[in-house]
C-alpha positions in Angstrom: -144.7 -145.9 -96.6 -145.0 -144.0 -93.3 -143.5 -147.0 -91.5 -140.5 -147.0 -93.8 -140.0 -143.3 -93.2 -140.0 -143.8 -89.5 -137.6 -146.6 -89.7 -135.3 -144.4 -91.8 -135.5 -141.6 -89.2 -134.8 -144.0 -86.4 -131.8 -145.5 -88.2 -130.5 -142.0 -89.0 -131.0 -141.0 -85.3 -129.3 -144.2 -84.1 -126.3 -143.6 -86.5 -126.2 -140.0 -85.3 -126.1 -141.0 -81.7 -123.4 -143.5 -82.4 -121.3 -140.8 -84.2 -121.9 -138.4 -81.3 -120.9 -141.1 -78.8 -117.8 -142.0 -80.8 -116.8 -138.3 -81.0 -117.4 -137.9 -77.3 -115.4 -141.0 -76.5 -112.6 -139.8 -78.7 -112.6 -136.3 -77.2 -112.8 -137.8 -73.7 -109.9 -140.1 -74.1 -107.8 -137.6 -76.1 -108.6 -134.2 -74.6 -111.1 -134.2 -71.7 -110.1 -137.1 -69.4 -106.9 -135.3 -68.5 -105.0 -133.4 -65.8 -101.8 -131.4 -65.6 -98.5 -132.1 -63.9 -96.3 -129.2 -63.2 -92.7 -130.4 -62.7 -90.5 -128.0 -60.8 -86.8 -128.7 -61.2 -83.6 -127.2 -62.5 -83.8 -127.3 -66.3 -82.9 -128.8 -68.7 -84.2 -132.3 -67.9 -86.1 -135.1 -69.6 -89.4 -136.7 -68.6 -90.0 -140.2 -69.8 -93.5 -141.8 -69.5 -95.1 -144.8 -71.2 -96.6 -142.4 -73.7 -93.6 -140.3 -74.8 -90.5 -138.4 -73.9 -90.5 -134.7 -73.2 -87.5 -132.3 -73.0 -88.1 -129.6 -70.4 -86.1 -126.4 -71.0 -88.1 -124.3 -68.5 -89.5 -124.8 -65.0 -92.2 -125.4 -64.1 -92.5 -127.9 -67.0 -96.2 -128.5 -67.7 -97.3 -131.9 -69.1 -100.8 -133.1 -69.6 -101.7 -136.8 -68.9 -104.7 -139.0 -68.5 -106.4 -139.1 -65.2 -105.0 -141.7 -62.9 -101.5 -142.9 -61.9 -98.7 -141.8 -64.3 -95.3 -143.4 -63.8 -92.3 -141.4 -65.0 -88.6 -141.3 -65.0 -86.9 -137.9 -64.8 -83.3 -137.6 -66.0 -80.7 -134.9 -66.2 -77.2 -135.2 -67.6 -74.6 -135.8 -64.8 -77.3 -136.5 -62.2 -79.1 -139.6 -60.9 -82.3 -140.6 -62.5 -85.5 -140.3 -60.5 -88.4 -142.7 -60.7 -91.7 -141.5 -59.4 -95.5 -141.8 -59.8 -98.1 -139.0 -59.8 -101.8 -139.3 -59.3 -103.3 -137.1 -62.0 -106.7 -135.5 -61.1 -109.4 -134.9 -63.6 -108.9 -131.3 -64.9 -106.7 -130.6 -61.9 -103.0 -129.6 -61.6 -100.5 -131.4 -59.5 -97.2 -129.8 -58.6 -94.2 -132.1 -58.5 -91.0 -130.6 -57.1 -87.9 -132.6 -57.9 -84.3 -132.2 -56.6 -81.8 -134.0 -58.8 -78.8 -135.5 -57.0 -75.5 -135.6 -58.9 -73.8 -138.8 -59.6 -71.5 -139.1 -56.6 -67.7 -138.9 -57.0 -64.6 -138.7 -54.8 -61.9 -136.1 -55.0 -59.0 -135.1 -52.8 -60.2 -132.6 -50.1 -58.6 -129.2 -50.1 -60.2 -128.5 -46.8 -61.3 -130.7 -44.0 -63.9 -129.8 -41.4 -63.4 -130.2 -37.7 -65.4 -132.8 -35.9 -67.8 -131.5 -33.3 -66.0 -131.3 -30.0 -66.9 -133.9 -27.4 -68.8 -132.7 -24.4 -67.6 -134.3 -21.2 -70.1 -134.8 -18.4 -69.6 -136.0 -14.8 -71.7 -136.8 -11.8 -71.0 -134.9 -8.6 -72.6 -134.5 -5.2 -75.0 -131.6 -4.8 -74.3 -130.5 -1.2 -77.5 -128.4 -1.0 -79.8 -131.3 -1.8 -77.5 -134.1 -0.7 -78.2 -135.9 -4.0 -76.1 -136.5 -7.0 -76.3 -134.5 -10.2 -75.1 -134.7 -13.8 -73.2 -131.6 -15.0 -71.0 -130.5 -17.8 -67.5 -131.2 -16.6 -66.3 -127.7 -17.7 -69.2 -125.9 -16.0 -67.6 -124.0 -13.0 -71.1 -123.3 -11.7 -71.9 -127.0 -11.7 -75.5 -126.4 -12.9 -77.5 -129.6 -12.7 -79.0 -131.3 -15.7 -80.6 -134.2 -13.9 -80.5 -135.5 -10.4 -79.9 -139.0 -8.9 -80.9 -140.0 -5.4 -78.2 -142.7 -5.1 -74.5 -142.4 -5.7 -73.4 -143.5 -9.2 -69.7 -144.4 -9.0 -67.3 -145.8 -11.6 -69.7 -144.8 -14.4 -69.1 -144.5 -18.1 -70.7 -141.5 -19.8 -71.1 -141.1 -23.6 -72.3 -137.6 -24.1 -73.2 -135.1 -26.9 -74.8 -131.7 -27.0 -78.3 -133.1 -26.7 -78.0 -136.7 -25.3 -76.0 -138.7 -22.9 -75.8 -142.4 -21.9 -74.7 -143.1 -18.3 -73.6 -146.7 -17.7 -72.9 -148.1 -14.2 -72.4 -151.8 -14.2 -75.7 -153.3 -15.3 -77.6 -150.0 -14.9 -78.0 -147.4 -17.6 -79.7 -144.1 -18.0 -80.5 -142.3 -21.2 -80.4 -138.5 -20.7 -82.3 -135.9 -22.6 -80.0 -132.9 -22.1 -82.3 -130.2 -23.6 -85.4 -131.2 -21.6 -83.4 -132.3 -18.5 -85.1 -135.7 -18.4 -83.7 -139.2 -17.8 -84.9 -142.7 -18.6 -83.6 -145.9 -17.1 -82.7 -148.4 -19.7 -83.2 -152.1 -18.8 -80.2 -153.3 -20.7 -76.7 -154.4 -19.7 -74.3 -152.0 -21.4 -71.2 -153.2 -19.5 -69.6 -154.5 -22.7 -69.9 -151.3 -24.6 -66.8 -150.2 -26.6 -67.7 -146.9 -28.2 -70.7 -145.0 -29.4 -72.0 -141.9 -31.1 -75.2 -139.8 -30.6 -77.5 -138.6 -33.4 -77.6 -134.8 -33.7 -81.2 -134.7 -32.2 -80.0 -136.6 -29.1 -82.6 -139.3 -29.6 -80.6 -142.2 -31.1 -77.3 -143.8 -30.0 -75.2 -146.1 -32.2 -72.6 -148.2 -30.5 -70.5 -151.4 -30.5 -69.9 -153.9 -27.7 -67.3 -156.6 -27.2 -70.0 -159.3 -27.1 -71.6 -158.5 -30.5 -70.2 -158.5 -34.0 -72.6 -155.8 -35.2 -73.2 -152.1 -34.8 -76.2 -151.7 -32.5 -78.7 -148.9 -32.1 -80.6 -147.5 -29.1 -83.5 -145.7 -30.7 -85.8 -142.9 -29.6 -88.2 -145.4 -28.1 -85.4 -147.0 -26.0 -85.5 -150.1 -28.1 -82.2 -151.8 -28.9 -81.4 -153.9 -31.9 -78.5 -155.0 -34.1 -78.0 -153.5 -37.5 -76.6 -155.4 -40.4 -73.3 -153.6 -40.2 -70.3 -155.6 -39.1 -68.3 -153.5 -36.7 -64.9 -154.9 -37.8 -65.2 -153.4 -41.3 -67.5 -150.4 -40.7 -67.0 -146.8 -39.7 -70.2 -144.9 -38.9 -71.7 -141.6 -37.7 -75.0 -139.8 -37.9 -75.9 -137.5 -40.8 -77.8 -134.2 -40.8 -81.2 -135.8 -40.8 -80.4 -138.3 -38.1 -79.9 -141.4 -40.3 -76.8 -143.5 -39.7 -74.2 -142.9 -42.3 -71.7 -145.6 -42.8 -68.8 -146.9 -44.9 -68.1 -150.6 -45.1 -64.9 -152.1 -46.5 -65.2 -155.6 -47.9 -63.6 -157.4 -50.8 -61.4 -154.4 -51.6 -64.4 -152.2 -52.1 -65.9 -149.3 -50.3 -69.6 -149.0 -49.8 -71.1 -145.7 -48.7 -74.6 -146.0 -47.3 -77.3 -144.8 -45.1 -79.3 -146.7 -42.5 -82.8 -145.3 -41.6 -83.8 -146.7 -38.2 -87.5 -145.8 -38.5 -87.9 -147.7 -41.8 -85.2 -150.3 -41.0 -83.8 -149.7 -44.5 -80.3 -149.5 -46.0 -79.6 -147.3 -49.0 -76.3 -147.6 -50.8 -75.2 -144.2 -52.1 -71.8 -144.9 -53.6 -69.3 -147.7 -54.2 -65.6 -147.6 -54.9 -62.6 -149.9 -55.2 -60.1 -147.0 -55.2 -58.8 -147.4 -51.7 -57.3 -150.3 -49.8 -58.3 -149.6 -46.2 -61.1 -148.3 -44.0 -61.1 -144.6 -43.2 -60.2 -143.4 -39.7 -62.4 -140.4 -39.8 -65.9 -139.7 -41.3 -67.6 -136.2 -41.2 -70.7 -135.3 -43.2 -71.6 -131.7 -43.7 -74.7 -130.2 -42.2 -76.6 -130.1 -45.4 -75.6 -133.6 -46.5 -73.9 -132.5 -49.7 -70.4 -133.6 -48.8 -68.9 -136.5 -46.8 -65.3 -136.0 -45.7 -63.1 -138.9 -44.7 -59.5 -139.6 -43.9 -57.3 -142.6 -44.8 -54.1 -142.3 -42.9 -53.1 -138.7 -43.4 -54.8 -138.3 -46.8 -58.0 -136.4 -46.9 -60.9 -137.0 -49.3 -64.5 -135.9 -50.0 -67.4 -137.7 -51.5 -69.5 -135.2 -53.5 -73.2 -135.9 -53.3 -74.8 -132.7 -54.3 -73.8 -129.4 -56.0 -74.1 -126.3 -53.8 
């Protein structure tokens, strides 16, 4: 009799433990094994995960998810979708700040910004030191930027506010204007046609008569071909020192960005509205607009609302 009673107690205890374990597992999976994501963006917007869809009418928009990686798509009417992943911490809060980009579109430009003026440099003799110096051509005081011991004649100079490339036959120098430093580049630039500096003065994109592609001299003085054919591409550097380009092929425009550090190409817009390559390309400082001309007509590609 006593043995049966003990068996009953043990069975009841075992069932009780099983119920408690089941309740704990349910609570853990449903309520406890969770973290919070605070999404900071301009409302309203929608968040889609594998679990559900949430309409966010306020910011921050708080959603609770299981611990671990949560994949989500954020969407907003008239703007590009954003796909991202968040590592949710147990009982923690992760802030996710999102900036929606509008779906790009082109319109006739009512205004057109002026291109940055070209800065002309020249190399002259410094009579005090009997050496040669690089100066800004319009500087009446002829203040030196860098010096050269030997005379550099018949040179080509591609300059900007922060960088310059001096080419003399098979000798080239990359000049850091701000820090008054120069590096000799072991590359023959004698076939160069044209080029443009990035705004930080570290990278130089150019074309040559002996290559079909746009080339880049990077901040490490490495030179390589891009995938951009020079015959159907117009290019310049944007505000964050990536190469902005427009290619024209098969009666279609492709606006894109080349990131030299990642060696990646990102297409930002495509259009078959025009029949020829622009002759001018000017991005705004904040990257929200790209102005371009086709003949005398002026257009702007809208990438972001002010």
